[in-house]
C-alpha positions in Angstrom: -161.2 -26.6 109.2 -159.7 -23.1 109.4 -162.4 -20.4 109.6 -162.8 -17.6 107.1 -162.2 -14.2 108.8 -164.9 -11.8 107.9 -164.5 -8.1 108.6 -167.6 -5.8 108.7 -167.3 -2.0 108.4 -169.2 1.1 107.2 -168.1 3.5 104.5 -167.7 7.0 105.9 -169.8 10.0 104.6 -167.2 12.8 105.0 -167.0 15.2 102.1 -164.0 15.4 99.8 -161.0 16.9 101.6 -162.2 15.8 105.1 -161.5 12.1 105.0 -157.8 12.6 105.8 -155.3 9.8 106.8 -154.7 10.0 110.5 -152.9 8.0 113.2 -154.9 5.7 115.4 -152.8 4.6 118.4 -154.1 1.4 120.0 -155.8 1.6 123.4 -156.2 -1.6 125.4 -155.2 -4.1 122.6 -151.7 -4.1 121.2 -152.9 -6.2 118.2 -154.6 -3.1 116.9 -151.4 -1.1 116.8 -150.6 -0.2 113.2 -148.3 2.9 113.3 -149.3 4.3 110.0 -151.6 7.1 108.8 -154.9 5.6 107.7 -158.4 6.6 106.7 -160.1 3.4 107.7 -159.7 1.8 111.2 -160.8 -1.6 109.8 -157.2 -1.8 108.4 -155.5 -2.2 111.9 -158.1 -4.8 112.7 -157.3 -6.9 109.6 -153.6 -6.3 110.2 -153.8 -7.4 113.8 -155.8 -10.5 113.4 -155.4 -11.9 109.9 -152.4 -14.1 108.9 -151.0 -14.6 105.5 -152.5 -18.1 105.3 -156.0 -16.8 106.2 -158.9 -16.6 103.9 -160.5 -13.2 104.5 -163.5 -11.3 103.2 -164.9 -7.8 103.8 -168.5 -6.7 104.2 -168.9 -3.0 103.7 -172.1 -1.1 104.4 -172.6 1.6 101.7 -175.3 4.2 102.4 -177.0 5.8 99.4 -175.6 9.2 98.6 -172.7 10.7 96.6 -170.2 11.1 99.4 -170.5 7.4 100.4 -169.9 6.1 96.8 -167.2 8.6 96.2 -165.3 7.6 99.4 -165.8 3.9 98.5 -164.6 4.2 94.9 -161.8 6.7 95.3 -160.4 5.7 98.7 -161.7 2.5 100.4 -161.7 0.1 97.5 -158.1 1.0 96.2 -156.7 1.3 99.7 -158.1 -2.2 100.7 -157.0 -3.7 97.4 -153.4 -2.4 97.8 -153.3 -3.4 101.5 -154.4 -7.1 101.0 -152.2 -7.5 98.0 -149.2 -6.3 100.1 -150.1 -8.7 102.9 -150.7 -11.6 100.7 -154.0 -12.8 102.2 -156.3 -15.2 100.4 -158.8 -12.4 99.7 -162.3 -13.2 98.7 -163.2 -9.6 98.0 -165.4 -6.8 99.2 -169.1 -7.5 99.4 -171.3 -4.4 99.6 -174.5 -3.9 101.5 -176.5 -1.0 100.2 -178.6 0.9 102.7 -180.9 3.9 102.3 -179.9 7.2 103.8 -182.7 7.1 106.3 -183.1 6.6 110.1 -186.5 4.9 110.1 -186.8 1.6 111.7 -187.5 -0.3 108.5 -184.2 0.8 107.1 -182.3 -0.4 110.1 -184.2 -3.7 110.3 -183.4 -4.3 106.6 -179.7 -3.5 107.2 -179.8 -6.1 110.0 -181.3 -8.7 107.8 -178.8 -7.9 105.0 -175.8 -8.3 107.3 -176.8 -11.6 108.7 -177.6 -12.8 105.2 -174.0 -12.1 104.2 -172.5 -14.0 107.2 -171.9 -17.7 106.6 -171.3 -20.6 108.9 -167.7 -21.3 110.0 -166.6 -17.7 110.2 -164.7 -15.6 112.7 -166.2 -12.2 112.7 -164.7 -8.8 113.2 -166.3 -5.4 113.1 -165.3 -1.7 113.0 -168.1 0.5 114.4 -166.4 3.8 113.7 -168.4 5.2 110.8 -172.1 5.5 110.1 -174.9 7.2 112.0 -175.5 6.4 115.6 -177.9 3.5 115.1 -175.5 1.7 112.7 -173.2 0.2 115.4 -176.2 -1.0 117.2 -177.4 -2.9 114.1 -173.9 -4.3 113.5 -173.8 -5.6 117.1 -177.3 -7.1 116.8 -176.2 -8.9 113.6 -173.0 -10.3 115.2 -175.1 -11.4 118.2 -177.6 -13.2 115.9 -174.8 -14.9 114.0 -172.9 -15.9 117.1 -176.0 -17.5 118.7 -177.9 -18.9 115.7 -175.4 -19.7 112.9 -173.0 -22.6 113.0 -169.4 -22.5 114.3 -169.2 -18.7 114.6 -166.7 -16.9 116.8 -166.2 -13.2 117.5 -162.7 -11.9 117.1 -162.8 -8.2 117.8 -165.1 -5.2 117.6 -163.2 -2.0 117.3 -163.9 1.8 117.4 -161.7 4.5 116.0 -161.8 7.9 117.6 -160.2 11.0 116.1 -160.7 14.6 116.9 -158.5 17.2 115.3 -156.4 19.3 117.7 -157.0 16.7 120.4 -154.8 17.3 123.5 -156.3 14.7 125.8 -154.6 11.7 124.3 -157.9 10.0 123.6 -157.5 9.7 119.9 -156.9 6.2 118.7 -158.5 2.8 118.1 -160.2 1.0 121.0 -161.1 -2.7 121.5 -164.9 -2.7 122.3 -165.3 -6.5 122.1 -166.3 -6.7 125.8 -169.4 -4.7 125.0 -170.5 -7.4 122.6 -170.2 -10.1 125.2 -172.1 -8.0 127.8 -175.4 -9.1 126.3 -174.7 -12.7 126.8 -173.4 -12.1 130.3 -176.4 -10.1 131.3 -178.8 -12.8 130.0 -176.8 -15.5 131.9 -177.0 -13.5 135.1 -180.7 -12.9 134.7 -181.3 -16.6 134.1 -179.4 -17.5 137.2 -180.8 -14.6 139.2 -177.3 -13.6 140.4 -177.3 -11.9 143.8 -174.6 -9.4 142.9 -174.7 -9.0 139.1 -172.5 -5.9 138.9 -169.6 -7.7 140.7 -170.1 -10.8 138.5 -170.0 -8.7 135.3 -166.8 -7.0 136.4 -165.2 -10.4 137.2 -166.2 -11.9 133.9 -164.8 -8.9 132.0 -161.6 -8.9 134.1 -162.3 -5.4 135.5 -161.7 -6.3 139.1 -163.8 -5.1 142.1 -164.5 -1.4 142.0 -164.4 -1.4 145.8 -160.8 -2.6 146.0 
């Protein structure tokens, strides 16, 4: 049975006039190369990993507040609707997770619970950790880790981060594949269980980073 591809992202909080379409060149993963101006880095992730025959769904985290809802209704929802229609995916729709505009631990734990409640068995998960406050990507990764280990027939496709700074001259703007960071948790746990003698070298080997002494 072909898995549903589920894409998780966060609606940005930029004020009107500041959420401009920009170019996100791909770094380290050619599948993320899109070549068009966009506002939402989840689009290159969907474009790179979903095929026309795939059933896809989107889980979007929507924080309470006027900017979030404005950006969802005016930009995200119509952009995604047009994009998936053009691509011809079997689209199940956008499912919203509402979260309070608060940084207390109860808010983040509720967000974690709400994300895992949305994830079903037999899914391939993708996440964009570009937007939201600093704890939000941590919560997203925790939810993916929970689903990967405790739900049935779950796989992790890609976790991406879009960086953009206006007037950047360093060449660092773009979309980055951060999936290796997700798997770090499992690798560290495995090395701890086996009491590896040289864990740093083992981690680099598992992630294909080579030996830093070479």
